[in-house]
N, C-alpha and C positions, 0 to 999 in steps of 0.2 A: 413522709406521708404518702400513702398509695394514691394512684391516679383516681380510683373510684372514691376514696375518702375525700380527696381534694375537691372533686366535682360536687359531691353532696354538700360540702361545707361552703362552697362559694357560688354555685349556680342558683340564681334566683329568677332568671328570665331566659327566654330564647336567645337574647343577645349574649348573655353570659355563656350559655351553652355553645354558641357559635364561636365565641372568643376562645374557650377552652379546647375546642376541636381543632383549632389552627395548629399546624405542626411547627410554626415558628414562634420563638419567644416574643412576647409582647408585654411591656410594662408601662404603667402610667406614673409620671413624675409630677409631684406637687410643686407649687411655686417655691417652697423652701428647699427643694432638692431631694425630698424624701420620697421613697417609693410608696405610691398611694394604692396601687393594685398591680396584679400580674396574672398571667394565665399559667396553665399547667406546664406548657413547654418552657416557660421561664423558670419554673421550679427546677426542671431537669437541667437546664443550661447552667444556672447558678448554683445548683446542688444545695438548695435551701427551700423550705416550705414557704407558702405564701404568707402566713403570719410572721415568719422570721424576716422575709424580704421587706414587709411593711415596717419593720423596726429599723431599717437601714437607710442611709442616704445613698444616692446613686454613686457618689464618689467612692463609697466604701466597696462597691462591687466591681469597679473598673480600674485599670491601671492609673497610676498617678499621671496627671496631665493628659488624660485620654481625649482624643478628638470628639468623643461622644459628649463630653461635658460642654465643649464649645458649641457643638451643634444644637444642643438643648437651649442654650442661651440665645443663639442666633434665631431659632424658631420663635422663642418668646418675644424677641424684639421685633422681628419682621412680620410675625403672624402668618407665615407661609411654610409649607413643607420643605425639607431639605434632605437630600440623600448623599451618602458617602460610601465608597466601596473599599473592600479589602482592608478593614481596620482590625488590628489585633487586640482582643480583649483579654488576653491571658494575664492572670494574677497569681500570686502565691497560693491563694485559696483555690483557684481554678487554673493549674499550671498547664503547660504545653501550648503549642500554637493554636490559637482560636480565632481564625480569620472570619469576619462577618461583614455583610453588607448592612449598612444602617439606613433605616427609613424613619425619619423623625417628623412629626406633624403636630400642630397645635390642636387642642381639644376645645372647640368653640363653646361647648356647653358648660365647661368648667374653666373659669378665668384663670389664666396663668398655668394651667395644667398642660402637659405635653405627653403625647403617646410615642413610644419608641418600639419599633419592630426590628428584630435581629434576624437576618437570613444567613445561616452558616454556609460559608463557601466550601467548607471541607467536604460536604456531601457531593457537590458537583465535581470538586477536584478528585474525590475518591473514584468517581466514575471514569474520569479522564485517565487517572493513573492506572486504574485496573485494566482498561483497554490496552495501555502500554505494557502492563505486566503480561497480559495474555499474548500480545504480539511478540514479546521477548521470549516467552516460552515456545511459541510456534516457530520462532526463528531458528531454534536448535533442532527441530524435528528432522529436517533434511540432513543436517550435520550428523545427528545421531544415527540415522539409517546408513549414511555413508561410512561412518566410523565402524559400525557393526560389521559391514561387509569387507571394507578395505583394510581394517586394522586387526580384527580378532583372528582372522585366518593366518596372516604372517606371524602374529604373536605366538600362535600355537606351534608353528614351525620353529621359531626361535627357542621356545621353551624345550621342545623335544631335542633340539640340537644341543642345548646346554646340559640336559640330562645325560645324553650320550657322552659328552665330553667329561662329565663328572666321573664316569666309570673308569676312565683312564688317566684322570688328572691326579697330580700329587696333592699332598695335604695343603700346600700353600695356594694352589689354584682352585681347590674345591670351594673356598669361600667366595671366589669370583663367580663360579657357575651357580652357586646358591643365590648370590646377589642378582644374577640375570633372571633366575626363576622367580624370585620374590618380586622383582620389579615388573615382570610381565604379568604376574598374577594381579598386581595392584592396578595396572592399566586395564586389564580385562574387567575388573570390578567397576572401574570408573565408566567404561563403555557400557557395561550392563546397566548401570544407573541411568545413563543417558538414553538408553533404549526405551525407557518408560515414556519419554517425551514423544516418541514416535507411535505410541499406542493410541490409535484413533477409534477403537471400539467403544460403543455406547456404554456408559457406566450403569451397572445393574444397581438399582436403588430400591429402597423400601422405607417405611416409616421407622425412624431411629430416635430413641430417647437420648438426647445429647448428654444428659446427666450421667447415664450409664457409661457412655463413652469417656467422659471426663474423669469419672471415678476409676475406670480401668487404667487410663493413662496415669493418673496420680499414683495408683498402686505400683505400676511398673517403675515409675520414676523414684518412688520412695524406697524401693528395694534395690536400686542401682545407683544411677548417676546423681540423684537428688536426695540421697538419704540424709544429708546434712542441712537440708533447706526446709523451712517451715512453709506449709501450704495453708492458704486461707480460701474458703469457698463462700461465694455469695450467689446463690442460685435462686431463680424465679421458679418455684415449683409448679406454676400454672402454665408453663410453656407447652405448646402443642409439639408434636414430633416434627422432625425435619426429614424431608425426603432425600435420602442419601445412601451411600455405600458405607456401611459401618466400618469395615476394615480400612477404607481410605480416610475416614474421619479420624480413626485412631492414629493413622500415619501422620495426618496433618497436626494434630494437637500434641502428639509425642515429639514431633520435630520442634514445635514451638516451645514446649516445656523444656526440652533438652537444650535448645538455644538459650533460654532464660537461665537455666542452671549453670551453663558454661559461662554466661556473661557475669553472673554473680560470683563464680569462682569457688574453689574448695576451701579457701582460707577465710571466707566471710563468716562473721559470727552472728550477723543479724539478717542473713539471706532470707528472702520471702518471695514466694510466687503466689499470685492471687488468680483464681479461676472464677469468672463471673458469667452469668447468663441473664439476659433481659429481653423484654419485648419493646422494640423501638419502632413504632409506625412512622411512615413518612418517607422512607428511602425506597426508591423504585428504580429499576434498571431496564433499559430497552433490550429486547431480545434480538440478536442479529438476524437479519433476513425477514423480519416481520414487524408489524406495528404494535405487537403486544408489549406490555410493560409488566414485568414481574416485580411484585413487592418483596422486599428483603427486610422483614421486621424482626427476625431472630438475630440477636447480637450475642456472640460468644467471645470473651476476652481472656487473654493470658497476659498478666501484668507481673513485672519484676522490679526489684529495687537495686538492680545492677548499675554499672557506670553509664549505660546508655549507648546508643548507636552513634558513631561519628557523623557529624553533620554532613560531610562531603559524601558519605556513603548512602544517605537516606534516599536520594532520588533514584538510585540504582539497586536498592536493597533486594528486590525480587528478580533482578536480572541474573541469568546463568553466569557462573564462574566469579561471582562477587562474594568475597568473604573476608573476614578479619582474622580467621583462624589460621595458624601456621600450617596445619596439616589438612585444612578443609578443602573440599572440592568446589564449593560455591554453588552446589546444585540443590541443596536442601530447601531453601526458601523459594527457589524457582519452581521446584516440584510442588510445594505447598500452594503457590499461586495457581499452578495449572490445575491441581485437584479441586481447589475452591471454585475456579472458573468453570471447570467441567460440571460442577454442581449448580451452576447458575448464580453463584455468590460472588462477593468481593472480599478482599483482605486489605487492611491498611495498618500502618505502623505510626505511632506517635512516640517520640523519645526525647528525654532529657535526663541528666544525671539523677539516678535513684527513682526514675519513673518511666519505664518503657511499657507501652501497651500495644499488643498485636490484637486487632479487632477483626473478627470474621462476621460478615453479615450474610444470612442465608434465607431462602424462601421457606415457607411453612408447608406442611402437608395437610391438605383439606379432605382427603378421602379419595379424591379422583386425581390427585397429582398436585402440581404447583398452582397457586392462586395468582391472579393477575391484579388484585387490588388488596389493600390493607384489610385484614380481618382481625377481630379481637382474639386474644388467646383463649383457648379452651380451658375453662376452669376445672381443676381437679376436684373430685368429690371430697 
């Protein structure tokens, strides 16, 4: 059910409108444990429409033995509000880590009814982790500049000397001189990739249709490294443009799709990559050096059904030189984090076996640049 349709079906008063405007999921639980009502944010959180939610018991929507069930009973018995923090509400229906802060209170006007508000911690955690990702990317800037100056010049001399030796070397030794040349070329390419982190020039941006970018990336993938993988698209056609550099966005999503394809592997018979776009109001990021807060309502996801990211790697996934690939440099995702950060956005990963999601949140383009508060998407004609 769309947001507009849900509102038209359930809003009967200003109080209802205010409830549905809240970015946090709110549900009302009847004395028998059944969901009596919910707001639009709860629809999105539980991935079910309000009429469907009303047909379920609370215990059907949360993990077995969840602390939320105990809190609801405590509130009924004591008649006072109770809070609990960092509770995981992940279920098979809604997989992945879903940490929330719980705010449970009695509803005096309705005997035995309890209202529950969920405040997702992942939003705040995304902000903290993204600042760490940006710091990690910046930490290699000085190293990249030093490597470019101190390593590339000697490597050029080493390669030249190897080429001179090759002219007078015997057949057995030519393989060694070729090995020297190949390895110096490989190191030069690695240093060239690192030099990108030292580029502090402002990003040239313009209004970009993200769906054109994703379609271009999909075509590139299907003609090459992901020809054996099924692609599924779930796009919101009403999304406004994103203020971005098109080439850099292609680089970001091509990297994410390539990682997804490599995670799935060439031998998988049911490999699937899902590309999704959506409008998610409520996420805002402070701009460094000012009091302005930029809204990040545009959500772009790359999902795959591969084996998932190792748990011990997750906290460092966007750090430089972190990789699970035998021949990888570990700079791909660090560069992705830098590009997204340069555009004023954030990137986050959620992973478990057969469900890995890379989520990019970006600001919208309003005509004059980025906006500082949530604005509704521009409807296409």
